[in-house]
N, C-alpha and C positions, 0 to 999 in steps of 0.2 A: 476114435481118430481125427484128432484136429487139423484144422486146414492150417497149412505153414503159408503165410501170404508173400505173395513175388514181390521179390528185391531188384531194383535193378540198379545199377551207378554209372555215373555218366559223365564222363569225364573232355573236360574241355582247354585245349594247349595253346598255347598261340600257333600252334601247326593250322596253313589256312583250312578249311573245311567245318568251322565251328555251324554253319548252319545245318550239318546232318544232327547235329548235337540237339542246337534249338528244336528242330524238326520231331524228333524221338519226343520229346519232352511235350513238345503240343500232342503229337498223337496218344502218350503216355497218361498225360494231364487227366483226374477225374475218371479213370478206370479201375481203378483198386488198387494198381500196383505202385507200390511205395520207390519214388525214383531218389535217390542222393546226386546231385550236382555234385563236381569238385572242378570248382574253375580257378584258373592260376593267374596270376597276373596279367601275362600277357594273351592269357585266351579272353579277358574280356577286352583288353585291347583290339585284338581280331574279329571279337563281335559285335562292336560297336560300327568297326568298317565294313566289315562283312554283311551287315544283316541292318534290319530296320529295328530292332529290339536294341532295348538298353537292359543296363547286367542288372538292373532291379527287375524289370519283365522278364526277365528266365530265369531268375533266381525264384519270383513268383508260379512259375510252373513246374518246380520240384517240391517234393516233399520236405524232403531235408537238402540244407546246401550248405558249404561249406569252401574255405581258400583254400586253393594248395599251400603247405609251406614251403618257402624258399629252399632249395637243395643245390647250393653251390658245387660245382663239380671238383672245384680242388679237395673236398672232403672225401673224394673215392681216391686221390692221390696217396701213394704212402709216404711216409712222414719225412724220408730223404731226399724227399723233390723240393 
């Protein structure tokens, strides 16, 4: 039986509390857990204001990283609105 690697997605949005995502990435760095960081534009802005880390430093803590795509709320509205 083959062992499957543990994977974890860490999302950081524009809501306050980005320090929790950063701390989780710090704890999991170099543990063998594959981490995927999804960072929104406003998550990056909040990160800079709430922590002493740069976006690049936090991205380096993750195994894989990506930017969250913008998702305007008006895409959810019915066409007749």
